[in-house]
C-alpha positions as CSV (number, residue, x, y, z in Angstrom):
1,M,3.5,16.3,12.8
2,S,0.9,18.1,14.9
3,A,-1.1,21.1,13.7
4,W,-0.4,24.0,16.0
5,T,-2.4,27.2,16.6
6,N,-0.5,30.3,15.6
7,D,2.3,28.4,14.0
8,P,5.0,29.6,14.2
9,A,4.5,31.8,17.2
10,T,5.8,35.3,16.8
11,T,6.6,38.3,19.0
12,S,3.0,39.4,18.4
13,T,1.6,36.0,19.6
14,H,0.0,36.1,23.0
15,I,1.0,32.8,24.7
16,R,-2.2,31.3,26.0
17,A,-3.4,28.2,27.8
18,L,-4.5,26.8,24.4
19,H,-0.8,26.6,23.3
20,I,0.3,24.8,26.4
21,N,-2.7,22.4,26.2
22,E,-2.0,21.5,22.6
23,L,1.5,20.5,23.5
24,R,0.4,18.5,26.6
25,R,-2.2,16.7,24.5
26,A,0.4,15.8,21.8
27,V,3.1,14.8,24.3
28,N,0.8,12.5,26.3
29,F,-0.5,10.9,23.0
30,Y,3.0,10.0,22.0
31,R,3.9,8.9,25.6
32,Q,1.0,6.4,25.4
33,L,2.2,5.0,22.1
34,Y,5.7,4.5,23.6
35,N,4.3,2.8,26.7
36,L,5.3,5.8,28.9
37,P,2.9,7.0,31.7
38,A,0.9,10.2,31.2
39,F,2.9,13.1,32.6
40,N,1.6,14.6,35.9
41,W,1.3,18.3,34.9
42,T,1.3,21.3,37.2
43,D,-2.1,23.1,37.0
44,G,-3.2,20.1,35.0
45,P,-4.2,18.1,33.2
46,W,-5.3,21.1,31.3
47,V,-4.3,24.7,32.0
48,Q,-7.4,26.9,32.5
49,T,-7.8,30.2,30.7
50,T,-7.7,31.9,34.1
51,T,-4.3,30.3,35.0
52,H,-1.2,32.4,34.7
53,I,1.3,30.9,32.2
54,R,4.5,30.1,34.1
55,G,8.0,28.8,33.4
56,I,7.2,25.4,35.0
57,H,4.6,24.7,32.3
58,F,7.5,24.9,29.7
59,T,10.1,23.0,31.7
60,E,7.7,20.2,32.4
61,L,7.0,19.9,28.7
62,R,10.7,19.7,27.9
63,A,11.2,17.0,30.5
64,A,8.3,15.0,29.2
65,I,9.6,15.4,25.6
66,Q,13.0,14.2,26.7
67,D,11.5,10.9,27.9
68,L,10.0,10.5,24.4
69,W,13.4,11.2,22.7
70,Y,15.0,8.5,24.8
71,A,12.2,6.0,24.1
72,H,12.2,6.8,20.4
73,V,13.3,4.2,17.9
74,P,16.0,5.0,17.1
75,P,16.7,7.3,20.2
76,L,16.9,11.0,19.4
77,G,19.4,11.9,22.1
78,I,19.3,14.9,24.4
79,V,16.7,17.7,23.7
80,P,18.6,20.9,22.8
81,F,18.7,23.8,25.1
82,W,16.2,26.7,24.8
83,T,16.8,29.0,21.8
84,V,16.6,32.0,24.2
85,N,19.6,30.5,26.0
86,T,18.0,30.6,29.4
87,T,15.4,28.3,31.0
88,P,11.9,29.7,31.2
89,S,11.3,30.7,34.8
90,N,9.9,33.5,37.0
91,L,13.1,35.4,36.3
92,R,12.1,36.1,32.7
93,Q,9.1,36.4,30.5
94,V,8.1,33.4,28.4
95,S,8.9,33.8,24.8
96,A,7.4,32.8,21.4
97,R,10.7,31.1,20.8
98,D,10.0,28.8,23.8
99,I,6.7,27.7,22.3
100,N,8.4,27.1,18.9
101,D,11.2,25.1,20.6
102,L,8.7,22.8,22.2
103,R,6.8,22.3,19.0
104,N,9.9,21.6,17.0
105,W,11.0,19.0,19.6
106,V,7.5,17.3,19.5
107,N,7.5,17.3,15.7
108,Q,10.6,15.2,15.7
109,V,8.8,12.4,17.6
110,D,6.9,9.9,15.4
111,P,4.3,7.4,16.3
112,P,5.8,3.9,16.2
113,L,4.7,1.5,13.5
114,S,3.9,-2.0,14.6
115,I,5.7,-3.4,11.5
116,W,9.4,-3.6,10.5
117,T,10.4,-1.3,7.7
118,G,13.5,-1.4,5.5
119,F,14.9,-1.2,2.0
120,H,16.1,-3.9,-0.4
121,W,19.9,-4.3,-0.8
122,C,21.6,-4.0,-4.2
123,S,20.8,-6.8,-6.5
124,P,22.9,-8.6,-7.5
125,V,25.0,-8.5,-4.4
126,V,28.5,-7.3,-5.5
127,A,31.3,-5.8,-3.5
128,S,31.5,-2.7,-5.6
129,A,27.8,-1.8,-5.0
130,N,27.7,-2.7,-1.3
131,P,29.1,0.6,0.0
132,T,26.3,2.6,-1.8
133,A,23.7,0.2,-0.5
134,Q,25.1,0.7,3.0
135,T,25.0,4.5,2.7
136,L,21.4,4.5,1.5
137,L,20.2,2.1,4.2
138,Q,21.9,4.1,6.8
139,Q,20.4,7.4,5.5
140,S,17.0,5.8,5.7
141,G,17.2,5.1,9.4
142,R,15.5,1.7,8.8
143,L,16.5,-1.4,10.7
144,G,16.2,-4.1,8.1
145,T,17.0,-5.1,4.5
146,V,16.3,-7.8,2.0
147,L,19.6,-9.6,1.1
148,I,20.2,-12.0,-1.8
149,A,21.8,-15.5,-1.4
150,D,23.0,-16.6,-4.8
151,P,25.6,-19.4,-4.8
152,G,26.5,-18.5,-8.3
153,R,28.1,-15.3,-6.9
154,S,30.8,-14.7,-4.4
155,L,30.3,-15.7,-0.8
156,S,32.7,-13.0,0.3
157,D,30.6,-10.4,-1.4
158,F,27.5,-11.7,0.4
159,Q,29.4,-11.6,3.7
160,D,30.5,-8.1,3.0
161,A,26.9,-7.1,2.3
162,C,25.8,-8.6,5.7
163,S,28.6,-6.8,7.5
164,K,27.7,-3.4,5.8
165,A,24.0,-3.9,6.4
166,M,24.6,-4.6,10.1
167,S,26.8,-1.5,10.3
168,A,24.1,0.7,8.8
169,I,21.4,-0.8,11.1
170,A,23.6,-0.3,14.1
171,Q,24.1,3.4,13.2
172,S,20.3,3.7,13.1
173,G,20.0,2.4,16.6
174,G,18.9,-1.2,15.8
175,G,22.1,-3.0,17.0
176,A,24.4,-5.0,14.7
177,T,21.9,-7.7,13.8
178,L,20.0,-9.0,10.8
179,Q,17.0,-9.9,12.9
180,Q,14.7,-7.5,11.0
181,S,16.1,-8.5,7.6
182,I,15.0,-11.1,5.0
183,L,17.2,-13.5,3.0
184,R,16.0,-14.5,-0.5
185,L,17.4,-17.7,-2.1
186,V,18.3,-17.4,-5.8
187,F,19.3,-20.2,-8.1
188,N,19.8,-19.2,-11.7
189,A,19.5,-22.5,-13.5
190,P,16.2,-22.6,-15.4
191,G,14.1,-25.6,-14.5
192,H,16.1,-26.4,-11.4
193,P,15.8,-27.8,-8.9
194,D,13.7,-30.6,-10.4
195,F,12.6,-33.9,-9.0
196,N,15.9,-35.6,-10.0
197,D,17.7,-32.9,-8.1
198,I,15.9,-33.6,-4.8
199,G,15.9,-37.4,-4.5
200,G,14.1,-38.6,-7.7
201,G,10.6,-39.8,-8.1
202,V,8.3,-37.1,-6.6
203,G,11.1,-35.7,-4.5
204,T,12.0,-36.1,-0.8
205,V,12.6,-33.7,2.0
206,S,16.0,-35.3,2.7
207,G,16.8,-34.9,-1.0
208,A,15.9,-31.3,-0.9
209,E,18.1,-30.7,2.2
210,F,21.0,-32.4,0.4
211,W,20.4,-30.2,-2.7
212,L,20.6,-27.1,-0.6
213,E,23.8,-28.2,1.0
214,S,25.5,-29.5,-2.2
215,N,24.7,-26.1,-3.9
216,N,26.4,-24.3,-1.0
217,F,23.2,-22.5,0.2
218,F,23.9,-23.3,3.8
219,A,27.2,-21.3,3.7
220,Y,25.2,-18.2,2.9
221,I,22.3,-19.0,5.2
222,D,24.8,-19.7,8.1
223,T,26.2,-16.2,7.7
224,F,22.7,-14.8,7.8
225,V,21.5,-16.9,10.8
226,Q,24.7,-16.4,12.8
227,N,24.1,-12.6,12.6
228,G,20.5,-12.8,13.9
229,G,18.6,-13.5,10.6
230,I,15.6,-15.8,10.9
231,N,13.3,-15.2,7.8
232,I,14.2,-16.8,4.5
233,V,12.1,-16.6,1.3
234,I,12.7,-19.4,-1.2
235,F,13.0,-18.2,-4.8
236,N,10.9,-15.5,-6.4
237,E,7.6,-14.9,-8.3
238,L,6.9,-18.4,-9.5
239,D,4.5,-17.1,-12.1
240,N,7.1,-14.9,-13.8
241,A,8.5,-16.6,-17.0
242,T,11.8,-14.8,-16.6
243,E,12.4,-16.5,-13.2
244,A,14.5,-19.7,-13.2
245,Q,11.9,-21.5,-11.1
246,Y,8.9,-20.5,-13.3
247,Q,6.0,-22.8,-12.5
248,I,8.1,-25.1,-10.3
249,D,6.2,-28.1,-8.9
250,Q,4.5,-27.4,-5.6
251,R,6.0,-30.6,-4.0
252,I,9.5,-29.3,-4.7
253,M,8.8,-26.1,-2.9
254,G,7.3,-28.0,0.0
255,C,10.3,-30.3,0.3
256,L,12.7,-27.4,0.2
257,S,10.9,-25.6,3.0
258,Q,10.8,-28.6,5.2
259,G,14.4,-29.5,4.4
260,L,15.5,-26.0,5.3
261,K,13.8,-26.1,8.6
262,N,15.0,-29.6,9.4
263,H,18.6,-28.4,8.8
264,Y,18.3,-25.5,11.2
265,G,16.1,-27.3,13.8
266,G,13.3,-24.7,13.8
267,G,15.7,-21.8,14.1
268,V,14.5,-20.2,10.8
269,F,11.1,-19.4,9.2
270,S,10.5,-20.1,5.6
271,L,8.5,-17.6,3.4
272,F,6.7,-18.6,0.3
273,P,7.2,-16.2,-2.6
274,G,4.0,-14.4,-3.7
275,P,3.1,-13.7,-7.4
276,S,4.4,-10.9,-9.5
277,G,3.1,-7.4,-8.6
278,L,0.2,-5.7,-10.4
279,E,-1.6,-8.9,-11.4
280,S,-5.4,-9.0,-11.7
281,Q,-7.4,-10.6,-8.9
282,G,-8.1,-13.5,-11.2
283,A,-4.4,-14.1,-11.8
284,F,-3.6,-13.6,-8.1
285,N,-6.2,-16.2,-7.2
286,S,-4.9,-18.6,-9.9
287,Y,-1.4,-18.4,-8.4
288,W,-2.7,-19.4,-5.0
289,D,-5.0,-22.0,-6.4
290,R,-1.8,-23.7,-7.7
291,Y,0.6,-23.0,-4.9
292,D,-1.7,-23.1,-1.9
293,L,-3.1,-26.4,-3.2
294,R,-6.6,-25.1,-3.4
295,S,-9.7,-26.9,-4.6
296,G,-12.9,-24.8,-4.7
297,G,-11.1,-22.1,-2.8
298,A,-10.2,-24.4,0.1
299,A,-6.5,-25.2,0.9
300,L,-5.8,-28.9,0.9
301,T,-2.9,-30.9,2.4
302,F,-0.2,-32.3,0.0
303,G,-1.7,-35.8,0.6
304,Q,-5.2,-34.6,-0.3
305,Y,-4.0,-32.8,-3.4
306,F,-1.5,-35.3,-4.8
307,G,-2.7,-38.6,-3.2
308,G,0.3,-40.9,-2.7
309,S,2.5,-39.0,-5.0
310,V,4.3,-36.9,-2.4
311,D,6.9,-37.5,0.4
312,P,4.9,-38.7,3.4
313,V,6.9,-36.3,5.6
314,I,4.8,-33.4,4.2
315,A,1.7,-35.3,3.2
316,D,-0.4,-34.1,6.1
317,N,0.7,-30.5,5.7
318,T,-0.8,-27.6,3.8
319,M,1.6,-25.4,1.8
320,L,0.9,-22.1,3.6
321,W,0.6,-21.6,7.3
322,H,-3.2,-21.9,7.8
323,G,-3.1,-21.8,11.6
324,G,0.0,-24.0,11.9
325,E,-0.6,-26.7,9.3
326,G,1.7,-25.4,6.6
327,V,5.3,-26.4,5.6
328,F,5.8,-22.7,5.0
329,D,5.6,-20.3,7.9
330,R,5.0,-17.0,6.2
331,V,4.6,-15.3,2.8
332,G,6.8,-12.8,1.0
333,L,4.5,-10.5,-1.0
334,H,5.4,-8.0,-3.8
335,C,3.1,-5.0,-3.6
336,Y,3.3,-2.5,-6.4
337,A,1.4,0.4,-7.9
338,D,2.1,2.0,-11.2
339,N,1.8,5.7,-10.2
340,L,2.3,7.8,-7.1
341,A,-1.3,8.8,-6.7
342,S,-2.5,5.2,-6.5
343,Y,0.4,4.2,-4.3
344,S,-0.3,6.7,-1.6
345,N,-4.1,6.2,-1.8
346,P,-5.4,4.7,1.5
347,S,-8.2,2.8,-0.4
348,T,-7.7,-0.9,-1.1
349,V,-10.0,-0.4,-4.1
350,N,-7.8,2.3,-5.7
351,N,-4.3,1.2,-4.6
352,P,-3.2,-2.1,-6.1
353,A,-0.3,-2.4,-3.6
354,L,-2.9,-2.4,-0.8
355,Q,-5.2,-4.6,-2.8
356,Y,-2.6,-7.5,-2.7
357,L,-2.7,-7.3,1.1
358,Q,-6.5,-7.3,1.1
359,W,-6.7,-10.2,-1.3
360,M,-4.1,-12.2,0.7
361,H,-6.0,-11.6,3.9
362,D,-9.5,-12.2,2.7
363,T,-9.1,-15.0,0.1
364,V,-5.9,-16.9,0.8
365,D,-4.7,-17.1,4.5
366,S,-5.5,-14.5,7.2
367,T,-3.6,-16.6,9.8
368,G,-0.2,-16.4,8.3
369,W,2.3,-13.6,8.7
370,V,3.0,-11.5,5.6
371,Y,6.2,-9.6,4.8
372,V,6.2,-7.2,1.8
373,T,9.6,-7.9,0.5
374,E,9.3,-5.6,-2.5
375,T,7.2,-2.5,-3.0
376,N,7.2,0.7,-5.0
377,G,4.7,2.9,-6.7
378,T,6.6,4.9,-9.3
379,N,6.3,4.8,-13.1
380,P,8.6,2.2,-14.7
381,C,11.9,3.2,-16.2
382,T,11.7,3.0,-20.0
383,N,15.4,2.1,-20.6
384,A,16.0,-1.5,-19.8
385,N,19.8,-1.0,-19.3
386,C,19.6,2.3,-17.4
387,D,21.1,3.1,-14.0
388,C,19.8,6.7,-13.9
389,G,17.8,6.3,-10.7
390,N,14.5,7.3,-12.3
391,F,13.7,9.6,-9.4
392,Q,10.3,11.2,-9.3
393,D,9.2,14.0,-7.1
394,S,7.3,12.7,-4.0
395,A,8.3,9.1,-4.7
396,G,9.7,8.7,-1.2
397,A,6.7,10.4,0.3
398,S,4.4,8.0,-1.5
399,M,6.3,5.0,-0.1
400,A,6.0,6.5,3.4
401,A,2.3,6.9,2.9
402,F,1.9,3.3,1.7
403,E,3.8,2.1,4.8
404,A,1.5,4.1,7.1
405,N,-1.7,3.0,5.3
406,A,-0.7,-0.6,5.2
407,N,0.3,-0.5,8.9
408,A,-3.0,1.0,9.9
409,Q,-5.1,-1.4,7.9
410,F,-3.3,-4.7,8.2
411,S,-1.0,-4.8,11.2
412,L,-2.7,-3.4,14.2
413,S,-3.7,-6.8,15.5
414,G,0.0,-7.9,15.1
415,T,-1.1,-11.1,13.4
416,F,-0.9,-10.4,9.7
417,L,1.4,-7.8,8.1
418,Q,4.8,-7.8,9.8
419,A,7.2,-5.8,7.6
420,I,7.6,-3.7,4.4
421,Y,10.8,-3.3,2.4
422,G,11.0,-0.7,-0.3
423,Y,12.5,-1.9,-3.7
424,I,15.1,-1.3,-4.9
425,L,18.4,0.4,-4.2
426,E,20.2,2.6,-6.7
427,Q,23.0,0.2,-7.7
428,S,20.6,-2.5,-9.0
429,D,20.3,-3.5,-12.6
430,C,17.0,-2.6,-14.2
431,E,16.7,-6.2,-15.2
432,A,17.0,-7.2,-11.5
433,N,13.8,-5.7,-10.4
434,S,10.1,-5.3,-11.3
435,N,9.5,-3.3,-14.4
436,G,12.6,-1.1,-14.0
437,R,11.6,0.5,-10.8
438,H,15.0,1.2,-9.5
439,D,14.7,4.6,-8.0
440,I,15.7,4.6,-4.4
441,G,18.7,6.9,-4.4
442,T,19.7,9.7,-1.9
443,A,16.9,12.0,-3.1
444,F,14.3,9.3,-2.7
445,I,15.5,8.6,0.8
446,Q,15.4,12.2,1.8
447,D,11.9,12.7,0.5
448,Y,10.9,9.5,2.4
449,L,12.3,10.9,5.6
450,D,10.7,14.3,5.1
451,H,7.3,12.8,4.9
452,K,7.2,9.6,7.0
453,T,4.8,9.6,10.0
454,F,6.7,7.0,12.1
455,P,10.2,6.4,13.5
């Protein structure tokens, strides 16, 4: 939102060149962001103090704003008619209400982010919770979500979630597609898959592909892919002792990723799951020492790290992307803060959610794309079995600030941060998310929308 002189304009406000020039400057700024040409203003580009303010100055601004409303994501539609009920012209005196109209219309235009944004679907995915998740996603106006593929749960519930997610996204102007969404694979059998599950010995890529198929994962992934989805994160927080794949062997992860991509012929991208949120830098680095196959801070190939004890299919690959050498294409990172002030802070020193992105970029792999698949910055809920929503004032605004800060610092080149998905929707169990942060209800969404600085 722009800062306007004499805002709001009143009947005692003398409409001056300054007011017109502020609007022209704001409109052309947004037109540049939306790849529209600068408007060719009458008496322009800037109205001089000696120039008589005329109706055409106002009608041109409305026309230029209309272009922005059409280009907006999602589109904003047709600009309303003047509050005065007649068009500014030489037949009537310009009004303070005309200036306020133009300002209000400009204020509804947001600069585009270069990242995707969305919110996590309910977890677990159950038919009874899907309608609420759909409503919240639609209210947010976001074009993506994080869905859960759990073969231990109903495929029809998952298909229903996909359908409702696409409906919400379409209502927001994104089309009925899951292109900007993420699918996370879940397998709730502790210690599995193990080497025996994926071919015996030290595991094989073909054995991993067979394991995915025999456990019905491809039925879920097919639904996702057939509806435009391309990004799939395999499991979750491998350093979290409550996760079924806690400290899973690196070779199993490598075989699963390559098996997944072999099955879909390069039509999907695999995301490696990052560590739990709010870890120290030491713990963060230890996680990637293990799972990025690092020695002395340098990423090794599977063959260098394990010698001959690895499937030759992946022996010459690294785990993460590293400029195209990895079996994994991207990373799914969980970025949390434990209070709203830290979460909205633009400093990577004082905001642990931004710190994770900084550490990932500076010390792990700056060449790979990162998707923040979980993020929040509110205090944890103290009741482990609660479904209260744990709403805090300004929680939505803090998430909007984090998205804007992360976008500004880590995505402007288009080669690192790609997406941010807020966690987690109201219908989720406390046990299903990070430290009970389960507070994205209607009030959260509205606060988010009131304070976001982007479409």
